[in-house]
C-alpha positions as CSV (number, residue, x, y, z in Angstrom):
1,M,60.3,-191.8,-92.3
2,P,56.6,-192.5,-92.1
3,L,54.4,-189.9,-90.4
4,T,52.2,-190.9,-87.5
5,Q,49.1,-188.9,-86.7
6,V,48.9,-188.0,-83.0
7,S,45.6,-188.8,-81.4
8,D,44.3,-187.2,-78.2
9,N,45.0,-190.3,-76.1
10,M,48.6,-190.2,-77.1
11,I,49.2,-186.7,-75.6
12,D,50.7,-186.6,-72.1
13,T,49.1,-183.7,-70.3
14,G,52.0,-183.8,-67.9
15,I,54.7,-183.3,-70.5
16,A,57.4,-180.9,-69.3
17,S,57.6,-177.5,-71.2
18,S,61.3,-178.1,-71.8
19,K,60.4,-181.0,-74.1
20,V,58.2,-178.8,-76.3
21,T,60.4,-177.2,-79.0
22,G,60.1,-175.8,-82.4
23,A,57.1,-174.0,-83.9
24,L,53.7,-174.7,-82.6
25,A,50.7,-175.0,-84.8
26,A,48.0,-172.4,-84.7
27,V,45.5,-172.8,-81.9
28,D,42.0,-171.5,-81.3
29,G,42.2,-168.4,-79.1
30,S,38.8,-169.2,-77.5
31,A,40.5,-172.1,-75.8
32,L,43.0,-169.9,-74.0
33,T,42.1,-168.9,-70.4
34,G,43.5,-166.5,-67.8
35,L,44.1,-163.6,-70.3
36,S,42.8,-160.1,-69.8
37,A,42.1,-157.8,-72.8
38,I,43.1,-154.2,-72.7
39,T,40.3,-151.8,-73.4
40,K,41.3,-149.1,-75.8
41,S,39.6,-145.7,-76.0
42,A,40.2,-142.1,-77.0
43,S,39.4,-140.9,-73.5
44,D,40.1,-141.8,-69.9
45,P,37.8,-144.1,-67.9
46,A,35.3,-142.5,-65.5
47,I,34.0,-143.5,-62.1
48,D,30.9,-144.9,-63.8
49,T,32.9,-146.9,-66.3
50,N,31.9,-150.3,-64.9
51,P,34.3,-152.9,-66.2
52,S,32.9,-156.3,-67.0
53,G,36.3,-157.8,-66.1
54,G,36.2,-156.2,-62.6
55,L,39.4,-155.6,-60.6
56,G,42.5,-155.5,-62.6
57,T,40.9,-154.4,-65.9
58,V,43.4,-152.4,-67.9
59,W,42.3,-149.3,-69.8
60,A,44.5,-147.5,-72.4
61,N,43.8,-144.0,-73.6
62,Q,44.9,-144.0,-77.3
63,S,45.1,-140.2,-77.4
64,S,47.3,-139.5,-74.4
65,G,49.1,-142.8,-74.0
66,E,48.0,-143.1,-70.4
67,M,47.1,-146.4,-68.9
68,F,44.8,-147.1,-66.0
69,V,44.1,-150.2,-63.9
70,C,40.8,-150.7,-62.0
71,T,41.7,-151.0,-58.4
72,D,38.2,-150.7,-56.9
73,A,35.3,-152.1,-58.9
74,T,32.2,-150.5,-57.2
75,T,29.3,-149.8,-59.5
76,N,29.4,-146.1,-60.5
77,E,32.2,-145.4,-57.9
78,N,35.1,-147.2,-59.6
79,V,38.7,-146.2,-58.9
80,W,41.1,-146.3,-61.9
81,T,44.7,-146.0,-60.9
82,N,47.0,-144.2,-63.4
83,V,49.9,-146.5,-64.2
84,G,51.2,-144.5,-67.1
85,A,53.8,-141.7,-67.1
86,G,51.3,-139.0,-66.2
87,T,49.4,-138.3,-63.0
88,G,45.8,-138.2,-61.9
89,D,43.8,-141.3,-60.8
90,V,40.1,-141.5,-61.7
91,Q,38.2,-141.9,-58.4
92,P,34.9,-140.7,-56.8
93,W,35.0,-137.2,-55.4
94,G,35.8,-137.5,-51.7
95,F,34.6,-134.1,-50.4
96,P,30.8,-134.4,-49.7
97,G,29.9,-136.5,-46.7
98,T,27.6,-139.5,-46.6
99,I,27.7,-140.4,-42.8
100,S,28.4,-137.5,-40.5
101,G,28.9,-133.7,-40.3
102,Y,31.3,-132.2,-37.8
103,N,31.7,-128.8,-36.1
104,A,35.0,-128.2,-34.3
105,G,35.7,-125.3,-31.9
106,G,33.8,-122.0,-32.3
107,A,33.3,-118.8,-30.4
108,L,31.2,-119.0,-27.3
109,Q,29.0,-116.4,-25.6
110,G,30.7,-115.9,-22.2
111,S,33.7,-117.6,-20.7
112,P,35.7,-119.3,-22.0
113,P,35.6,-117.2,-25.2
114,S,36.1,-120.2,-27.5
115,S,35.4,-123.9,-27.5
116,V,37.6,-127.0,-27.9
117,V,34.6,-129.3,-28.6
118,I,34.4,-131.5,-31.7
119,E,30.8,-132.5,-32.3
120,K,29.1,-134.5,-35.0
121,F,25.6,-135.0,-36.4
122,S,24.1,-137.5,-38.8
123,L,23.8,-136.9,-42.5
124,T,21.5,-139.8,-42.9
125,S,18.8,-138.8,-40.5
126,D,17.8,-135.5,-38.8
127,A,19.1,-135.3,-35.3
128,N,21.0,-133.3,-32.7
129,A,24.8,-133.2,-32.5
130,T,26.8,-135.1,-29.9
131,D,30.2,-134.2,-28.3
132,V,32.8,-136.7,-29.6
133,G,36.2,-135.1,-28.8
134,D,38.3,-132.0,-28.2
135,L,40.7,-129.9,-30.3
136,T,44.2,-129.3,-29.0
137,T,43.5,-125.6,-28.3
138,Q,40.4,-123.5,-27.8
139,R,39.5,-121.5,-30.9
140,G,36.9,-120.1,-33.2
141,N,36.8,-118.4,-36.6
142,C,38.8,-121.4,-38.0
143,A,38.9,-123.4,-41.3
144,G,37.8,-127.0,-41.8
145,Q,39.1,-129.5,-44.3
146,S,38.1,-133.1,-45.0
147,S,40.1,-136.1,-46.3
148,T,38.4,-139.5,-46.7
149,T,39.5,-140.5,-43.2
150,H,40.1,-137.4,-41.1
151,G,38.8,-134.0,-40.3
152,Y,41.2,-131.0,-40.0
153,T,40.9,-127.7,-38.2
154,A,43.3,-124.9,-39.2
155,G,44.0,-121.5,-37.8
156,G,41.5,-119.6,-35.7
157,I,41.6,-117.3,-32.6
158,N,41.1,-117.5,-28.9
159,G,42.7,-114.1,-28.4
160,P,44.9,-112.0,-30.6
161,P,46.8,-112.6,-32.9
162,G,45.3,-116.1,-33.4
163,V,46.8,-119.6,-33.9
164,N,48.6,-121.4,-36.8
165,V,47.9,-124.9,-35.6
166,I,46.6,-127.6,-37.9
167,D,44.7,-130.2,-35.9
168,K,43.3,-133.5,-37.3
169,F,40.8,-136.0,-35.8
170,S,39.6,-139.4,-37.0
171,F,36.2,-139.9,-38.7
172,T,36.1,-143.6,-37.9
173,V,36.8,-143.5,-34.1
174,D,35.5,-140.7,-31.9
175,G,38.3,-139.0,-30.0
176,N,40.5,-136.0,-29.5
177,A,42.4,-134.2,-32.2
178,T,46.2,-134.1,-32.5
179,D,48.4,-131.2,-33.6
180,V,49.9,-132.3,-37.0
181,G,51.4,-129.1,-38.4
182,D,51.4,-125.4,-38.8
183,L,50.1,-122.8,-41.3
184,T,52.7,-120.5,-42.8
185,V,50.9,-117.5,-41.2
186,T,49.1,-117.3,-37.9
187,R,45.6,-116.1,-38.7
188,Y,41.8,-116.3,-38.2
189,G,38.8,-115.6,-40.3
190,V,40.1,-118.1,-42.8
191,A,38.4,-120.4,-45.4
192,G,39.0,-124.1,-45.9
193,Q,38.9,-126.1,-49.1
194,S,39.8,-129.8,-49.8
195,S,41.0,-131.7,-52.8
196,T,41.3,-135.5,-52.8
197,T,45.0,-135.2,-51.6
198,H,45.4,-131.8,-49.9
199,G,43.8,-129.3,-47.5
200,Y,43.8,-125.6,-48.3
201,T,43.5,-122.6,-45.9
202,S,43.0,-119.2,-47.6
203,G,42.8,-115.6,-46.5
204,G,42.4,-114.5,-42.9
205,S,43.8,-111.9,-40.6
206,D,46.2,-111.6,-37.6
207,G,45.1,-107.9,-37.2
208,A,46.3,-107.3,-40.8
209,L,44.4,-108.8,-43.7
210,K,46.1,-111.8,-45.5
211,N,45.9,-113.0,-49.1
212,V,47.8,-116.3,-48.5
213,I,46.6,-119.6,-50.0
214,D,48.3,-122.4,-47.9
215,K,48.1,-126.1,-48.7
216,F,49.1,-129.2,-46.7
217,T,49.1,-132.9,-47.6
218,F,46.7,-135.5,-46.3
219,A,49.2,-138.3,-46.9
220,A,51.5,-137.3,-44.0
221,D,51.5,-135.0,-41.0
222,A,53.3,-131.9,-42.2
223,D,53.4,-128.1,-42.2
224,A,51.5,-126.1,-44.9
225,T,53.3,-124.3,-47.7
226,D,52.3,-121.0,-49.4
227,V,51.1,-121.9,-52.9
228,G,49.4,-118.7,-54.1
229,D,47.5,-115.5,-53.4
230,L,43.9,-114.4,-53.3
231,T,42.9,-111.5,-55.6
232,T,43.0,-109.2,-52.5
233,A,43.8,-109.7,-48.8
234,K,40.5,-110.5,-47.0
235,S,39.1,-112.2,-43.9
236,N,35.8,-113.7,-42.7
237,I,35.3,-115.6,-45.9
238,A,33.5,-118.7,-47.0
239,G,35.3,-121.8,-48.5
240,I,33.8,-124.0,-51.2
241,T,35.2,-127.0,-53.0
242,S,34.6,-128.5,-56.5
243,T,36.4,-131.5,-58.0
244,T,39.0,-129.3,-59.5
245,H,39.1,-125.9,-57.7
246,G,38.8,-124.2,-54.4
247,Y,36.4,-121.2,-54.2
248,I,36.2,-118.3,-51.8
249,G,33.1,-116.1,-51.4
250,A,32.4,-112.9,-49.6
251,G,34.7,-111.4,-46.9
252,Y,36.0,-108.2,-45.5
253,T,38.7,-106.3,-47.5
254,G,38.3,-103.0,-45.6
255,S,34.6,-103.1,-46.6
256,N,32.3,-106.0,-47.3
257,T,32.7,-107.7,-50.7
258,N,30.5,-109.9,-52.9
259,V,33.4,-111.4,-55.0
260,I,33.6,-115.1,-55.8
261,E,37.1,-116.3,-56.7
262,K,38.7,-119.6,-57.5
263,F,42.1,-121.3,-57.6
264,S,43.2,-124.6,-59.2
265,F,44.0,-127.8,-57.3
266,S,46.1,-129.2,-60.1
267,V,48.6,-126.4,-60.4
268,D,49.7,-124.1,-57.5
269,G,48.9,-120.5,-58.3
270,N,46.9,-117.4,-57.6
271,S,43.1,-117.2,-57.5
272,T,41.0,-115.3,-60.1
273,D,37.7,-113.4,-59.8
274,V,35.0,-115.5,-61.4
275,G,31.7,-113.9,-60.3
276,D,29.6,-112.0,-57.8
277,M,27.3,-112.9,-55.0
278,T,23.8,-111.3,-54.8
279,T,24.9,-109.1,-51.9
280,S,28.2,-108.0,-50.2
281,R,28.7,-109.5,-46.8
282,T,31.0,-111.4,-44.5
283,T,31.0,-114.8,-42.8
284,P,28.4,-116.8,-44.9
285,A,28.6,-120.6,-44.8
286,G,29.9,-122.4,-47.8
287,Q,28.5,-125.7,-49.1
288,S,29.4,-127.8,-52.2
289,S,27.4,-130.1,-54.4
290,S,29.0,-132.0,-57.3
291,T,27.9,-129.2,-59.7
292,H,27.3,-126.0,-57.6
293,G,28.7,-123.9,-54.8
294,Y,26.4,-122.5,-52.2
295,L,26.7,-119.5,-49.8
296,S,24.1,-119.2,-47.0
297,G,23.6,-116.5,-44.4
298,G,26.2,-113.9,-43.7
299,H,26.7,-110.6,-41.9
300,P,24.9,-108.1,-41.9
301,N,22.5,-110.8,-40.9
302,V,20.6,-112.3,-43.9
303,N,18.7,-115.5,-44.6
304,I,19.8,-115.8,-48.2
305,I,20.8,-119.2,-49.8
306,E,22.5,-118.6,-53.1
307,K,24.2,-120.8,-55.6
308,F,26.6,-120.6,-58.6
309,T,27.7,-123.2,-61.1
310,F,31.1,-124.9,-61.3
311,A,30.8,-125.5,-65.0
312,V,31.3,-121.9,-66.1
313,D,32.4,-118.7,-64.3
314,A,29.2,-116.9,-63.4
315,N,27.4,-114.9,-60.8
316,A,25.3,-116.5,-58.0
317,T,21.5,-116.5,-57.8
318,D,19.2,-116.4,-54.8
319,V,17.6,-119.9,-54.5
320,G,16.1,-120.0,-51.0
321,D,16.1,-118.9,-47.3
322,L,17.5,-120.2,-44.1
323,T,15.2,-120.6,-41.1
324,V,17.0,-117.8,-39.2
325,A,18.8,-114.7,-40.7
326,R,22.3,-114.9,-39.3
327,G,26.0,-114.3,-39.9
328,Y,29.2,-116.0,-38.5
329,T,27.8,-119.4,-39.6
330,T,29.4,-122.6,-40.9
331,G,28.8,-124.9,-43.8
332,V,28.8,-128.7,-44.0
333,S,28.1,-130.7,-47.3
334,S,26.6,-134.1,-47.8
335,V,26.1,-135.7,-51.3
336,T,22.5,-134.5,-51.4
337,H,22.2,-131.6,-49.0
338,G,23.8,-128.5,-47.6
339,Y,23.9,-127.8,-43.9
340,T,24.2,-124.4,-42.2
341,T,25.2,-124.6,-38.6
342,A,25.7,-122.2,-35.6
343,G,25.8,-118.4,-36.2
344,D,25.0,-115.1,-34.6
345,S,21.6,-113.4,-34.9
346,S,20.6,-111.3,-31.8
347,S,22.5,-114.0,-29.9
348,Y,24.6,-117.0,-30.6
349,L,22.8,-120.0,-32.2
350,N,22.9,-123.8,-32.1
351,V,20.6,-124.3,-35.1
352,I,21.4,-126.9,-37.8
353,D,19.5,-126.0,-41.0
354,K,19.5,-128.2,-44.1
355,F,18.5,-127.6,-47.7
356,T,18.4,-129.9,-50.7
357,F,20.7,-129.7,-53.7
358,A,18.2,-131.4,-56.0
359,V,15.9,-128.4,-56.3
360,D,16.0,-124.7,-55.2
361,A,14.2,-124.5,-51.9
362,N,14.2,-123.1,-48.4
363,A,16.1,-124.8,-45.5
364,T,14.5,-126.6,-42.6
365,D,15.6,-126.8,-39.0
366,V,16.7,-130.4,-38.4
367,G,18.6,-130.4,-35.1
368,D,20.7,-128.5,-32.6
369,L,24.4,-128.3,-31.8
370,T,25.5,-129.2,-28.2
371,V,26.0,-125.5,-27.4
372,N,25.3,-122.1,-28.9
373,K,28.3,-120.8,-30.8
374,Y,29.5,-119.1,-34.0
375,L,32.2,-119.8,-36.6
376,P,33.3,-123.4,-35.7
377,A,35.1,-125.3,-38.4
378,G,32.8,-127.5,-40.6
379,T,33.9,-130.9,-42.0
380,Q,32.1,-134.0,-43.3
381,Y,32.6,-137.7,-43.6
């Protein structure tokens, strides 16, 4: 049978796929469209791994066998969702705020003894705080936690022996909090820490000192579970958060302590002693940059701002001063600055101080809370 060469004009572009059988000749791959290559690497992608293919880019870690898909392509803030057999998405750290800082509750000078007020102040410009809602119960000496969408207030006291309530309130709409769960132990003088998925409440007292580390999920409203112990029972402590660990600084153990300890977010377990503060004291404020933890103020009343690195276990160093020496104060963290709010000097205070993370320096007074108070819960959005 004679062979006939097929020319371009003899090809029916509408031919049904069922009519095409047998082996196909080799084709030029550059003519194929709609295909997405898999990026192969010996490591996981990072938030600043900016894929040229944008959303849906697939990344394979040749060492671990894990695979990731880019589900949010934002320059230097990409989200890579783990679709392999392991766990752990790659996403920007959600703890520091970029919009607003919040103070919830707090002890008042006079009657009533504690506040229900939730107030917020700007993290983008220096200004006074405004009242934006109420907690479900009056309380001070409570812990604050932050998810990407809500602030949480856990524990506290309005009279012995304290409360075990976990409240949450929206960052996107001003309004009152709702009761969404309970701590495992009623207590006050607690510290709060936040991973990307869970809130933690550590230490405290109900008249007896506690060493409990509780955690609760942000994904659903639920009670906390006991997941570990501090190195010793203590109250009136500061909470600090890194990308991987929760930190506790200072506190009262029967006497004032200068211990800095940490516990892992990835595995439930006890905390370990990792360093010392420059002085022993209670109730400093805790702040967190992406690389360092900060402790500011504290009782007996000091104006010290000190910091320690997250990269290695080490002691803190004195890097600046608050505008007012005070204890019973509360910390809020933005991406670029630490804020120290409220407190008690010779009287209760409404001061909002801020200091930069970029260089070691003193704080400046940048605004006022709506009322003088001490030990509200600090959160940030």
